[in-house]
Each structure stands twice: as C-alpha cells, then as structure tokens.
C-alpha positions, 0 to 999 in steps of 0.5 A: 461312500464318497465324502468329497461332495454334498448330496446337491454336488457342491463342494465343501469350499462352496459351501463357506460363508460369503463373509468368509471368501471377501475376508480372504480376497481383503486380506490379498489386497493391498491396504489404501495406505500402503497403495498410497505409500507405493505410488509415492515412492515410485513417483519420487515424491517425499512426504513433504513434497505431497504435503506442499502440493496438496495442502494436506498436513504432514502428520495426516499424510503419514496417518493415511499412509498407515491406514489411520484415518482418525486424524481425518475428522470423519469420513467425509474428510477421509475420502477428500483426502484420499482422493487428493493424495492419489491424485498428487502421486498419479493414481486412480482414487476410484478404487481406493475409495471404493475399498474404503467405503467397504471397510467403513460400512459404505459411502456415508449418506448424501450430503447437500453439494456447497458443504461437500465441496468446502469439506472436500476442497484445498483450503487456502492458509489463513493469512494475517492482515497486510499491516505494511500496506496498511501502514503505507496507507495511513502515513500517505494519509498523514502526509497529506493532511499536514501538506493540505493543512500547511498550504490551507493555513499558510497564507494566514499566518502572521509573522513569528517575529517583530522583525517582520513588517507586513506590506499593504495588500493592493487590490486588482482595480486601479489604486485610490490614491492618485498616482502620476503617470509616466510618460512611457507608451508601454509602462510596466502594468505590475504595481509599483511598491507603495511610498510607505514601503520605500520609506520603511528601507532604513540604510542600517537594516535590509527591507525586502518587498515581495509582490505576486503580480503574475500569478501566485507563488509560495514563499518562505522567508527567514531572518539572519538567525534562521528564524521563520518569518513567514511561510505561505501562498502568496496569491496574485495581487498580494504583497509582504514586506520583511525587514532584519538587522542584516539579513533576509532569507528567500525561497520563491516557489514560482519566481517568475510570478513574484517581483521584488524591491530590495531596500526600496530598489526594484531586482530585475532578475529574469526569473523563469515561471515554474522556477524555484528560487533561493536568494539571500539579501543584505544592507546596501545594495541588493545582492543575490545570495 
C-alpha cells in the first residue's frame, strides 16, 4: 500500500496551507531595510550622504535600514520614505513597496492627490526671517527720512548764534528802490548787495553775504569756534549774511550758483556749476581758505 501520495494524486507537500508557502518565500527574500542598506553600500554612500540628498533625517534612515518603520509616522509616510531612499541608492522602489504592502496589510486606502503629494515630497527646511535684509531696509529708511527732514526744514532754520545776521531776501522782480544804472552796455544782471549789507561790514569783524543768483545751492556756515550759524537750501533769488568777530567757514554745495560779498567786496572767483567749495574768510581783505 502506497502512502507517498494522497488518493487524489497530490503529494503531502502540495497539501500544505498557502500561508506556509508564502512564509517560506518571505523568509528567503531580503528585507526592505537590508535591501536599501546593501544598495547604499554598493553605491559607495554613507547614511549622511543619503540623508543630505533626500532630506530624510539620519535617525529615520537608520530605522528603515533595520526594518523599523515606526519613526516614519504612518504607512503613507513610510512608503514615501522607501521610495525616496530607493531612488537615492539607485534601485527600483516598486518591489520594495510591494513587499511593504504585503507585510502591512496591503496598500493604504487612496487619499486625495494634494495631501498625498504634500506627504511624499521632500519638504524644505523652514527658515527664519531674514533679519539682515530687514535691518538694512530699516537703516535706509531712517537715513532717507533724516535726509528729507534736514533738506525740507533746512531753509527755515534760524541762525543758532546772535553773530549770524540775515540779509534781505530780494524778489525775482525789479527792485522797488531806485538804483542808478551803470553806463556799461553789458551790465551784470546779477543782483548787487544791498546798501545795508555793505554798511554792516565793520572793520573789526568779518561779514560774508551769500546770494543764490544762478540757481539754488545748499550752504553751511560756521563761526570761528565751529558753531553752526546756518545750514540749509538757499533758493534762487535768496541771500544770507553772516558775521563773526574773526572767521567765517563756508561750504557751498553748488558754488557756480552763488555770488559772494566779503567785507563789502565782491568775490570774483570762477566757481563751476555743481562744484563743492569749502571757503574760509577773515577780517581785512577777503582770503580764500
């Protein structure tokens, strides 16, 4: 009597449960983590290299290579990490994903496309605010505000010392007081200093009159001690007169637009338009410092 085969002709091995056959096949197959580790080593990559290339944290890479998928945070994230790591070590992720689905109860239920894409893509690191750019923008804004304020209000500043004597401000029209015309056919159209300005030039002091005849110019005036007498924009047709016991220091932003009278005498220097001049005048004959 033969006992090698069953009555229906099948061997005892053929009658084993299907689950046992599958378990033996699974035991012979390399695990997911081991496959990823072997591929990484064959590619000459370290765990740090893979982490830097995929943005998957080093601890998660180590855990997956030891077949521990708990740190991934769920099946969706675990499948995404397996796919990312497989591509980084240059192997096909499809068999590994199928093996994962087989071991974890099949592929998870479909989820909407947008959340799945967000879960599986490589997420960039969050960066803090760019404080350097913010500080530069703030500094530029403060400098611009201070410059605008000084430029706008400079023309309305009064002299900070009683030594600064403000001259009259002629208008662009013809002077009301009768002024005898010279016989020169090419008389200078620039306004002459007023009689009061020339009369206010005592010998024991230095007197400087600044007139904007050919445009406007920013000017600054200081006395012998360095104290600021005036700082602002002199518009065309305006003039300022400064007086000190020994010395007046001037800075002319656009010297070509300015006509100077020092101690009642006209300065004939040929200043160029747009030229910045730093001048010093003392008692006696005017001298350019």
